[in-house]
Each structure stands twice: as structure tokens, then as C-alpha cells.
MDTraj code that builds the backbone (N, CA, C; nanometers):
import mdtraj as md
import numpy as np

residues = "UNK UNK UNK UNK UNK UNK UNK UNK UNK UNK UNK UNK UNK UNK UNK UNK UNK UNK UNK UNK UNK UNK UNK UNK UNK UNK UNK UNK UNK UNK UNK UNK UNK UNK UNK UNK UNK UNK UNK UNK UNK UNK UNK UNK UNK UNK UNK UNK UNK UNK UNK UNK UNK UNK UNK UNK UNK UNK UNK UNK UNK UNK UNK UNK UNK UNK UNK UNK UNK UNK UNK UNK UNK UNK UNK UNK UNK UNK UNK UNK UNK UNK UNK UNK UNK UNK UNK UNK UNK UNK UNK UNK UNK UNK UNK UNK UNK UNK UNK UNK UNK UNK UNK UNK UNK UNK UNK UNK UNK UNK UNK UNK UNK UNK UNK UNK UNK UNK UNK UNK UNK UNK UNK UNK UNK UNK UNK UNK UNK UNK UNK UNK UNK UNK UNK UNK UNK UNK UNK UNK UNK UNK UNK UNK UNK UNK UNK UNK UNK UNK UNK UNK UNK UNK UNK UNK UNK UNK UNK UNK UNK UNK UNK UNK UNK UNK UNK UNK UNK UNK UNK".split()
xyz = np.array([
    [-3.9789, -4.4930, -0.3145],
    [-4.0123, -4.3877, -0.1907],
    [-3.8689, -4.3905, -0.0948],
    [-3.8530, -4.4897, -0.0581],
    [-3.7489, -4.4905, 0.0249],
    [-3.6338, -4.4316, 0.0136],
    [-3.5954, -4.4492, -0.1644],
    [-3.5241, -4.3596, -0.1891],
    [-3.4895, -4.2425, -0.1761],
    [-3.6287, -4.1666, -0.2103],
    [-3.6351, -4.0412, -0.2169],
    [-3.6369, -3.9972, -0.0701],
    [-3.6752, -4.0799, 0.0684],
    [-3.6269, -4.0376, 0.1596],
    [-3.4977, -4.0084, 0.1956],
    [-3.3971, -4.1371, 0.1711],
    [-3.2780, -4.1310, 0.1691],
    [-3.2043, -4.0081, 0.1155],
    [-3.2498, -3.9841, 0.0108],
    [-3.1854, -3.8677, -0.0696],
    [-3.2049, -3.7592, 0.0362],
    [-3.3423, -3.7449, 0.0966],
    [-3.3715, -3.5703, 0.1249],
    [-3.2666, -3.6178, 0.2821],
    [-3.2642, -3.7609, 0.3263],
    [-3.2002, -3.7170, 0.4632],
    [-3.0455, -3.6941, 0.4718],
    [-2.9916, -3.7229, 0.3361],
    [-2.8564, -3.6877, 0.2915],
    [-2.8565, -3.5683, 0.2765],
    [-2.9408, -3.5229, 0.2017],
    [-2.9221, -3.3478, 0.1553],
    [-2.9732, -3.2900, 0.2966],
    [-3.0419, -3.3444, 0.4043],
    [-3.0365, -3.2485, 0.5395],
    [-2.9348, -3.2609, 0.6138],
    [-2.8694, -3.3763, 0.6184],
    [-2.7052, -3.4258, 0.6608],
    [-2.5933, -3.2984, 0.6070],
    [-2.5991, -3.3169, 0.5028],
    [-2.4864, -3.2374, 0.4341],
    [-2.5402, -3.0447, 0.4472],
    [-2.6866, -3.0394, 0.4699],
    [-2.6916, -2.9101, 0.4777],
    [-2.6329, -2.8739, 0.6145],
    [-2.6870, -2.9506, 0.7143],
    [-2.6084, -2.9186, 0.8530],
    [-2.4707, -2.9284, 0.8775],
    [-2.3966, -2.9489, 0.7910],
    [-2.2293, -2.9424, 0.7614],
    [-2.2173, -2.7891, 0.7153],
    [-2.2794, -2.7091, 0.6383],
    [-2.2439, -2.5726, 0.6021],
    [-2.2524, -2.5079, 0.6918],
    [-2.1772, -2.3931, 0.6600],
    [-2.1479, -2.2996, 0.7358],
    [-2.2653, -2.1675, 0.7916],
    [-2.3588, -2.1681, 0.8801],
    [-2.4456, -2.0948, 0.8618],
    [-2.4290, -1.9427, 0.8740],
    [-2.5141, -1.8801, 0.8197],
    [-2.4849, -1.7186, 0.8263],
    [-2.4622, -1.6666, 0.9781],
    [-2.3345, -1.6167, 0.9569],
    [-2.3098, -1.5530, 1.0980],
    [-2.2084, -1.7022, 1.1538],
    [-2.2138, -1.7437, 1.0975],
    [-2.0991, -1.8675, 1.1693],
    [-1.9545, -1.8289, 1.1737],
    [-1.8789, -1.9290, 1.2108],
    [-1.7397, -1.9029, 1.2610],
    [-1.6795, -1.9027, 1.1306],
    [-1.6733, -1.8934, 1.0324],
    [-1.6138, -1.8931, 0.8983],
    [-1.6472, -1.6958, 0.8909],
    [-1.7789, -1.6421, 0.8676],
    [-1.7958, -1.5638, 0.8306],
    [-1.7786, -1.4391, 0.9434],
    [-1.7630, -1.4741, 1.0910],
    [-1.7174, -1.4078, 1.2003],
    [-1.6170, -1.3659, 1.1973],
    [-1.5357, -1.4633, 1.1339],
    [-1.3114, -1.4487, 1.1339],
    [-1.2956, -1.3567, 0.9977],
    [-1.4027, -1.3466, 0.9162],
    [-1.3736, -1.2645, 0.7964],
    [-1.4459, -1.1108, 0.7915],
    [-1.5420, -1.1066, 0.8740],
    [-1.6471, -0.9517, 0.8563],
    [-1.5205, -0.9019, 0.9118],
    [-1.5602, -0.7426, 0.8482],
    [-1.4992, -0.6135, 0.9041],
    [-1.3365, -0.6136, 0.8878],
    [-1.2815, -0.5128, 0.9335],
    [-1.1346, -0.4633, 0.9148],
    [-1.0779, -0.5627, 1.0469],
    [-0.9271, -0.6085, 1.0264],
    [-0.8749, -0.6593, 1.1747],
    [-0.8209, -0.5412, 1.2624],
    [-0.7731, -0.5584, 1.3719],
    [-0.7442, -0.4928, 1.4668],
    [-0.6060, -0.4037, 1.4363],
    [-0.5284, -0.5552, 1.3793],
    [-0.3866, -0.5110, 1.3649],
    [-0.3587, -0.6023, 1.2724],
    [-0.2377, -0.6127, 1.2011],
    [-0.1606, -0.6702, 1.1017],
    [-0.0041, -0.6919, 1.1393],
    [0.0222, -0.8295, 1.1351],
    [0.1904, -0.8322, 1.1445],
    [0.2318, -0.8985, 1.0641],
    [0.3576, -0.8740, 0.9820],
    [0.4315, -0.9363, 0.8637],
    [0.5841, -0.9779, 0.9046],
    [0.5786, -1.0788, 0.8713],
    [0.7311, -1.1718, 0.9205],
    [0.7855, -1.2124, 0.8171],
    [0.8785, -1.1821, 0.7539],
    [0.9964, -1.2392, 0.6286],
    [1.1102, -1.2812, 0.6760],
    [1.1721, -1.3964, 0.6500],
    [1.2556, -1.4674, 0.6715],
    [1.3603, -1.5274, 0.5529],
    [1.4717, -1.5271, 0.5700],
    [1.5763, -1.6040, 0.4337],
    [1.6625, -1.6856, 0.5555],
    [1.6797, -1.7909, 0.4717],
    [1.7273, -1.8971, 0.5507],
    [1.7400, -1.9255, 0.6970],
    [1.6326, -1.8914, 0.7518],
    [1.6405, -1.8981, 0.8754],
    [1.6369, -1.7668, 0.9859],
    [1.6623, -1.6410, 0.9042],
    [1.7253, -1.5240, 0.9388],
    [1.6145, -1.3902, 0.9681],
    [1.5499, -1.3589, 1.0426],
    [1.4404, -1.2686, 1.0229],
    [1.5100, -1.1138, 0.9585],
    [1.4416, -1.1141, 0.8276],
    [1.5013, -0.9946, 0.7366],
    [1.3745, -0.8742, 0.7779],
    [1.2591, -0.8970, 0.7787],
    [1.1871, -0.7905, 0.8010],
    [1.0461, -0.8582, 0.9091],
    [0.9987, -0.7446, 0.9877],
    [0.9102, -0.7778, 1.0716],
    [0.8292, -0.6393, 1.1134],
    [0.7091, -0.6179, 1.1077],
    [0.6175, -0.5119, 1.1227],
    [0.4843, -0.5587, 1.1800],
    [0.4453, -0.4710, 1.2925],
    [0.3021, -0.4646, 1.3216],
    [0.2404, -0.3400, 1.3062],
    [0.1256, -0.3238, 1.2666],
    [0.0572, -0.2068, 1.2288],
    [-0.1038, -0.2387, 1.3290],
    [-0.1287, -0.1387, 1.4005],
    [-0.2592, -0.1253, 1.4570],
    [-0.3487, -0.0373, 1.3689],
    [-0.4831, -0.0874, 1.3811],
    [-0.5823, 0.0067, 1.3104],
    [-0.5859, 0.1305, 1.3438],
    [-0.5087, 0.2181, 1.4396],
    [-0.5113, 0.3551, 1.4794],
    [-0.4019, 0.4073, 1.4071],
    [-0.3038, 0.3033, 1.3092],
    [-0.2007, 0.3628, 1.2239],
    [-0.0663, 0.3309, 1.3059],
    [-0.0412, 0.3132, 1.4451],
    [0.0708, 0.2943, 1.5181],
    [0.1342, 0.1397, 1.5051],
    [0.2151, 0.1410, 1.5191],
    [0.3388, 0.0211, 1.5205],
    [0.4808, 0.0071, 1.5666],
    [0.5349, -0.0911, 1.4936],
    [0.6627, -0.0741, 1.4902],
    [0.7206, -0.1592, 1.3663],
    [0.8252, -0.1325, 1.3129],
    [0.8583, -0.1752, 1.2033],
    [1.0229, -0.2093, 1.2295],
    [1.0758, -0.3221, 1.2003],
    [1.1838, -0.3999, 1.2153],
    [1.2693, -0.4489, 1.0718],
    [1.3824, -0.3913, 1.0480],
    [1.4556, -0.4494, 0.9193],
    [1.5859, -0.4786, 0.9536],
    [1.6671, -0.6128, 0.8506],
    [1.7831, -0.6211, 0.8901],
    [1.8429, -0.5042, 0.7943],
    [1.9666, -0.4564, 0.8003],
    [2.0548, -0.3282, 0.7610],
    [2.1233, -0.4475, 0.6338],
    [2.1218, -0.3683, 0.5210],
    [2.1420, -0.4407, 0.3713],
    [2.3074, -0.4734, 0.3527],
    [2.3979, -0.3997, 0.4480],
    [2.5403, -0.4613, 0.4869],
    [2.5788, -0.5273, 0.6312],
    [2.7037, -0.6103, 0.5927],
    [2.6939, -0.6793, 0.7212],
    [2.6507, -0.8120, 0.6839],
    [2.6661, -0.9093, 0.8015],
    [2.6599, -1.0229, 0.7984],
    [2.5157, -1.0545, 0.7903],
    [2.4994, -1.1561, 0.6625],
    [2.3899, -1.2302, 0.6225],
    [2.3121, -1.2741, 0.7524],
    [2.3774, -1.3833, 0.8204],
    [2.3246, -1.4255, 0.9332],
    [2.3144, -1.3964, 1.0584],
    [2.3638, -1.2679, 1.0714],
    [2.3668, -1.2141, 1.2085],
    [2.3744, -1.0440, 1.1819],
    [2.2688, -1.0350, 1.0945],
    [2.2425, -0.8602, 1.0435],
    [2.2107, -0.7880, 1.1847],
    [2.2663, -0.6796, 1.1581],
    [2.2140, -0.5607, 1.2460],
    [2.0561, -0.5172, 1.2008],
    [1.9743, -0.4769, 1.3009],
    [1.8654, -0.4806, 1.2924],
    [1.8200, -0.3553, 1.3553],
    [1.7139, -0.2861, 1.2325],
    [1.6919, -0.1778, 1.2881],
    [1.5090, -0.1333, 1.3166],
    [1.5180, -0.1100, 1.4230],
    [1.3658, -0.0839, 1.4687],
    [1.3378, 0.0477, 1.4559],
    [1.1902, 0.0531, 1.4157],
    [1.1562, 0.2336, 1.3906],
    [0.9814, 0.1667, 1.4101],
    [0.9504, 0.3220, 1.5252],
    [0.7984, 0.3597, 1.5331],
    [0.7519, 0.3429, 1.3913],
    [0.6458, 0.2835, 1.4160],
    [0.5316, 0.3323, 1.2755],
    [0.4233, 0.4400, 1.3363],
    [0.4298, 0.5506, 1.3225],
    [0.3201, 0.6893, 1.3405],
    [0.2281, 0.7405, 1.2601],
    [0.1650, 0.6410, 1.1735],
    [0.0550, 0.6797, 1.1051],
    [-0.0748, 0.6962, 1.1661],
    [-0.1726, 0.6676, 1.0852],
    [-0.2922, 0.7392, 1.0659],
    [-0.4003, 0.5717, 1.0404],
    [-0.5102, 0.6164, 1.1159],
    [-0.6214, 0.4859, 1.0872],
    [-0.6109, 0.4745, 0.8959],
    [-0.5919, 0.6678, 0.8499],
    [-0.6101, 0.5785, 0.7039],
    [-0.4909, 0.5244, 0.6362],
    [-0.3692, 0.5299, 0.6991],
    [-0.3045, 0.4414, 0.6551],
    [-0.2777, 0.3239, 0.6850],
    [-0.3536, 0.2686, 0.7703],
    [-0.3762, 0.1320, 0.8313],
    [-0.4785, 0.0688, 0.7280],
    [-0.5893, 0.1520, 0.6997],
    [-0.6985, 0.1034, 0.5983],
    [-0.6481, 0.1238, 0.4678],
    [-0.5620, 0.1771, 0.4228],
    [-0.4694, 0.1683, 0.2777],
    [-0.4304, 0.0318, 0.2854],
    [-0.3458, 0.0195, 0.3639],
    [-0.2492, -0.1182, 0.4013],
    [-0.3340, -0.2328, 0.4000],
    [-0.4674, -0.2218, 0.4452],
    [-0.5553, -0.3633, 0.4813],
    [-0.6131, -0.3872, 0.3210],
    [-0.6354, -0.2634, 0.2415],
    [-0.6903, -0.2586, 0.1257],
    [-0.5882, -0.3270, 0.0286],
    [-0.4636, -0.2568, 0.0106],
    [-0.3629, -0.3292, -0.0603],
    [-0.3675, -0.4886, -0.0112],
    [-0.3358, -0.5390, 0.1135],
    [-0.3536, -0.6903, 0.1405],
    [-0.4808, -0.7480, 0.1543],
    [-0.5935, -0.7049, 0.0785],
    [-0.6991, -0.7651, 0.0173],
    [-0.6586, -0.9318, -0.0426],
    [-0.5928, -0.9219, -0.1706],
    [-0.5741, -1.0564, -0.2036],
    [-0.5192, -1.1433, -0.0784],
    [-0.4264, -1.0956, -0.0533],
    [-0.3863, -1.1901, 0.0719],
    [-0.4498, -1.2471, 0.1687],
    [-0.5346, -1.1502, 0.2292],
    [-0.6528, -1.2290, 0.3377],
    [-0.7524, -1.3136, 0.2395],
    [-0.7696, -1.2670, 0.1139],
    [-0.8615, -1.3665, 0.0496],
    [-0.8326, -1.4961, 0.0267],
    [-0.6965, -1.4925, 0.0221],
    [-0.6648, -1.6292, -0.0090],
    [-0.6138, -1.7136, 0.1412],
    [-0.6189, -1.6303, 0.2651],
    [-0.5986, -1.6950, 0.3529],
    [-0.6860, -1.7431, 0.4066],
    [-0.8110, -1.6740, 0.3710],
    [-0.9425, -1.7325, 0.4706],
    [-0.9908, -1.8456, 0.3318],
    [-0.9906, -1.8306, 0.2270],
    [-1.0086, -1.9549, 0.1324],
    [-0.9367, -2.0797, 0.1368],
    [-0.8055, -2.0791, 0.1503],
    [-0.7204, -2.2367, 0.1482],
    [-0.6671, -2.2270, 0.2943],
    [-0.7311, -2.1549, 0.4221],
    [-0.7029, -2.2190, 0.5536],
    [-0.5672, -2.1827, 0.6053],
    [-0.5076, -2.0963, 0.5592],
    [-0.3845, -2.0300, 0.6207],
    [-0.2478, -2.0758, 0.5379],
    [-0.2594, -2.1610, 0.4340],
    [-0.1444, -2.1877, 0.3485],
    [-0.1552, -2.1716, 0.1809],
    [-0.0624, -2.1019, 0.1334],
    [-0.0826, -2.0069, 0.0223],
    [-0.0455, -2.1560, -0.0748],
    [-0.1423, -2.2199, -0.1777],
    [-0.1455, -2.3294, -0.2710],
    [0.0071, -2.2813, -0.3566],
    [0.0877, -2.3609, -0.3474],
    [0.1901, -2.3249, -0.4892],
    [0.2789, -2.4704, -0.5337],
    [0.3260, -2.4769, -0.6180],
    [0.4381, -2.5235, -0.6864],
    [0.5458, -2.4799, -0.6592],
    [0.6321, -2.5492, -0.5789],
    [0.7645, -2.5117, -0.5382],
    [0.8778, -2.4731, -0.6751],
    [0.8882, -2.3735, -0.7290],
    [1.0045, -2.3706, -0.8041],
    [1.1348, -2.3318, -0.7523],
    [1.1213, -2.2335, -0.6923],
    [1.2973, -2.1817, -0.6240],
    [1.2731, -2.2309, -0.4779],
    [1.3531, -2.2731, -0.4732],
    [1.3573, -2.3458, -0.3117],
    [1.4247, -2.2289, -0.1605],
    [1.5086, -2.1317, -0.2549],
    [1.5738, -2.0546, -0.1713],
    [1.5273, -1.9021, -0.1461],
    [1.4192, -1.8933, -0.1501],
    [1.3530, -1.7561, -0.1626],
    [1.2858, -1.7229, -0.0174],
    [1.2847, -1.5826, -0.0085],
    [1.2383, -1.5439, 0.1180],
    [1.0978, -1.6077, 0.1643],
    [1.0721, -1.6590, 0.2768],
    [0.9467, -1.6904, 0.3406],
    [0.8697, -1.6299, 0.4522],
    [0.7593, -1.6527, 0.4747],
    [0.6931, -1.5982, 0.6296],
    [0.5854, -1.5688, 0.6147],
    [0.4894, -1.5333, 0.6933],
    [0.3526, -1.4896, 0.7250],
    [0.3097, -1.3635, 0.7360],
    [0.1771, -1.3708, 0.7299],
    [0.0646, -1.2419, 0.7560],
    [-0.0309, -1.2752, 0.8461],
    [-0.0297, -1.1882, 0.9457],
    [-0.1190, -1.2410, 1.0355],
    [-0.2627, -1.1187, 1.0510],
    [-0.3543, -1.1206, 0.9908],
    [-0.4605, -1.0375, 1.0326],
    [-0.5473, -1.0674, 1.1741],
    [-0.4946, -0.9674, 1.2736],
    [-0.5415, -0.9524, 1.4099],
    [-0.6986, -0.9443, 1.4286],
    [-0.7964, -1.0088, 1.4666],
    [-0.9388, -0.9887, 1.4243],
    [-0.9961, -1.0694, 1.5854],
    [-1.0351, -0.9637, 1.6607],
    [-1.1040, -1.0567, 1.7546],
    [-1.0465, -1.1918, 1.8122],
    [-1.0856, -1.2901, 1.8415],
    [-1.0386, -1.4264, 1.8559],
    [-1.0506, -1.5015, 1.7580],
    [-1.0557, -1.4262, 1.6386],
    [-1.0494, -1.5328, 1.4958],
    [-0.8926, -1.4664, 1.4297],
    [-0.7667, -1.5056, 1.4563],
    [-0.6781, -1.4263, 1.3164],
    [-0.6905, -1.5151, 1.2217],
    [-0.6459, -1.4470, 1.1128],
    [-0.6297, -1.5056, 0.9945],
    [-0.5083, -1.4941, 0.9415],
    [-0.4181, -1.6234, 0.9276],
    [-0.3136, -1.6281, 0.8861],
    [-0.2908, -1.6728, 0.7707],
    [-0.1631, -1.6379, 0.7060],
    [-0.1356, -1.6839, 0.5532],
    [0.0091, -1.6838, 0.5586],
    [0.0434, -1.8402, 0.5335],
    [0.1942, -1.8660, 0.5391],
    [0.2467, -1.8537, 0.3938],
    [0.3805, -1.8047, 0.3601],
    [0.4023, -1.7581, 0.2452],
    [0.5598, -1.8125, 0.1938],
    [0.5674, -1.8372, 0.0664],
    [0.7237, -1.8565, 0.0490],
    [0.7305, -1.8020, -0.0908],
    [0.8024, -1.6932, -0.1254],
    [0.8132, -1.6206, -0.2445],
    [0.8504, -1.7394, -0.3782],
    [0.9183, -1.8674, -0.3098],
    [0.9521, -1.9426, -0.4574],
    [0.8368, -1.9937, -0.4765],
    [0.7355, -2.0107, -0.4330],
    [0.6220, -2.0751, -0.4858],
    [0.5507, -2.0109, -0.6014],
    [0.5058, -2.0932, -0.6967],
    [0.4280, -2.0497, -0.7703],
    [0.2452, -2.1180, -0.8089],
    [0.1565, -2.0668, -0.8265],
    [0.0369, -2.1216, -0.8332],
    [-0.0359, -2.0191, -0.9084],
    [-0.1657, -2.0567, -0.9434],
    [-0.2533, -1.9047, -0.9768],
    [-0.3031, -1.8516, -0.8751],
    [-0.2756, -1.8435, -0.7661],
    [-0.2805, -1.7832, -0.6507],
    [-0.1681, -1.6920, -0.6186],
    [-0.0513, -1.7131, -0.6527],
    [0.0651, -1.6578, -0.6278],
    [0.0895, -1.5172, -0.6897],
    [0.0822, -1.4669, -0.7707],
    [0.0957, -1.3216, -0.8558],
    [0.0160, -1.2282, -0.7523],
    [-0.0979, -1.2195, -0.7098],
    [-0.1558, -1.1292, -0.6535],
    [-0.1406, -1.1011, -0.5164],
    [-0.1044, -1.2167, -0.4566],
    [-0.0495, -1.2192, -0.2947],
    [0.0735, -1.1697, -0.3149],
    [0.1769, -1.2299, -0.4061],
    [0.3508, -1.1901, -0.3745],
    [0.3277, -1.0193, -0.4156],
    [0.2356, -0.9793, -0.5075],
    [0.2175, -0.8328, -0.5187],
    [0.1903, -0.7211, -0.4220],
    [0.0626, -0.7978, -0.3717],
    [0.0386, -0.7472, -0.2174],
    [0.1220, -0.7216, -0.1117],
    [0.1762, -0.8081, -0.1130],
    [0.2743, -0.8203, 0.0231],
    [0.3970, -0.7204, -0.0371],
    [0.4782, -0.7000, -0.1796],
    [0.5199, -0.6101, -0.1969],
    [0.4529, -0.4733, -0.1948],
    [0.3505, -0.4845, -0.2478],
    [0.2853, -0.3562, -0.1991],
    [0.2672, -0.2608, -0.0507],
    [0.2854, -0.3886, 0.0103],
    [0.2409, -0.3339, 0.1740],
    [0.3681, -0.2818, 0.2331],
    [0.4835, -0.3721, 0.1992],
    [0.5957, -0.3692, 0.2139],
    [0.6555, -0.2736, 0.2081],
    [0.5944, -0.1466, 0.0766],
    [0.6494, -0.0302, 0.0615],
    [0.5367, 0.0600, 0.1217],
    [0.4187, 0.0100, 0.1430],
    [0.3172, 0.1277, 0.2028],
    [0.4079, 0.1518, 0.3523],
    [0.4455, 0.0390, 0.4333],
    [0.4862, 0.0474, 0.5522],
    [0.6039, 0.1130, 0.5867],
    [0.6858, 0.0712, 0.4709],
    [0.8123, 0.1728, 0.4656],
    [0.8190, 0.3030, 0.4367],
    [0.6886, 0.3337, 0.3733],
    [0.6318, 0.4871, 0.3396],
    [0.6250, 0.5299, 0.4869],
    [0.5588, 0.4582, 0.5562],
    [0.4692, 0.5296, 0.7274],
    [0.5977, 0.5263, 0.8033],
    [0.6798, 0.4421, 0.7951],
    [0.7934, 0.4487, 0.8868],
    [0.8823, 0.5735, 0.8607],
    [0.8512, 0.6505, 0.7161],
    [0.9387, 0.7358, 0.6759],
    [0.9027, 0.8434, 0.7076],
    [0.7685, 0.8610, 0.7573],
    [0.6675, 0.9959, 0.7932],
    [0.5741, 1.0273, 0.6811],
    [0.5551, 0.9137, 0.5875],
    [0.4666, 0.9833, 0.4554],
    [0.3298, 0.8564, 0.4474],
    [0.2440, 0.9230, 0.3987],
    [0.1263, 0.8514, 0.3586],
    [0.1689, 0.7095, 0.3222],
    [0.0770, 0.6133, 0.3723],
    [0.0948, 0.4673, 0.3326],
    [0.0575, 0.4554, 0.1594],
    [-0.0637, 0.5406, 0.1324],
    [-0.1166, 0.5459, 0.0031],
    [-0.0717, 0.6333, -0.0715],
    [-0.0392, 0.6509, -0.1808],
    [0.0197, 0.8002, -0.2714],
    [0.1580, 0.7399, -0.2783],
    [0.2213, 0.9043, -0.3197],
    [0.3638, 0.9006, -0.3673],
    [0.3936, 1.0062, -0.2432],
    [0.5408, 0.9857, -0.2222],
    [0.6001, 1.0574, -0.1333],
    [0.6204, 1.2102, -0.1839],
    [0.5982, 1.2654, -0.0725],
    [0.5900, 1.4285, -0.1048],
    [0.7476, 1.4658, -0.1394],
])
top = md.Topology()
chain = top.add_chain()
for i, resn in enumerate(residues, 1):
    res = top.add_residue(resn, chain, resSeq=i)
    for name in ("N", "CA", "C"):
        top.add_atom(name, md.element.get_by_symbol(name[0]), res)
traj = md.Trajectory(xyz[None], top)
């Protein structure tokens, strides 16, 4: 009898440790973010940075491909997209957001290449930002969809910066 009571007490204690519906984890992941920020660096040098808000506006900064790698000329363009563009980019980045939420901000990996670009993606939402730090040189079961989503989001933001829809083909 004491054994059963002890087991029940332990189960009750463990149940109290679980996230309740509507608790912090579900509040942080529910709904669409208000903005997304991405930053990519290589050897400590900023290569790309963008921020897109839910209304489709923001800014896109990138290093010019020619010139000094360590002191690149940076070009900043306004993003004048639409809410549909933002929703398309949120959809592209779902694998990133899923891993960020599940892994607490770190992309699981076994480092394979040590000198690849790295950075972060932040989904800004209420007081619960969701951030994923990544390194393109990392490899694990989680990295292929994350790396593909990052590349897809980069392409979509470049299309918006050039006055085209985020999803679909350029006219």
C-alpha cells in the first residue's frame, strides 16, 4: 500500500512539472510572429542582415560580393512587401521555428566544416522571442530542413527587396 501511495505521489509531482495548456511554451509558439530577424556572419564579419515585420516592411542589408572580405561595402535596401510576403516567409521558415522551439535555441549538430557562415533567426512575438542559432557547417538529422528553409527565406527576402512577391517566380 505504501508503495502505491509513493508511486501516486511521484506521478503527481511529475505531472506538476509538465507545461500546462496555455503555459509558457504554448504561448511562445502560438500564432504568427510580429517580425522576423535574420543575421549571417562569416569569420566575424556581417554578411547579411534583414528584419521583416508582419505588414511586409523592413530592411535588408548585405555585403557586396567584391571588395575586402573583412571590411565589405554594405548595401541596405528597404523592404516594401505585403502581409502575404511575410506569411510566405513565415511558412518557409517553419522548420527553423519548429527546431528553435523544440531545441531551446540551439541547432543540434556535429560540426563537420569549421569555417562556414553562422548566424541566428529570431521570431519576435509578444514578450516571447523564439531564436535559433545556426552554423552552416553543422550536420545532424535536423540540419537539412533548417538549412533549406534558411536558403529559401534568403531568396524570398531578396525577391521582396527587388520588388517581387516572396512566393512564386519573378515576373
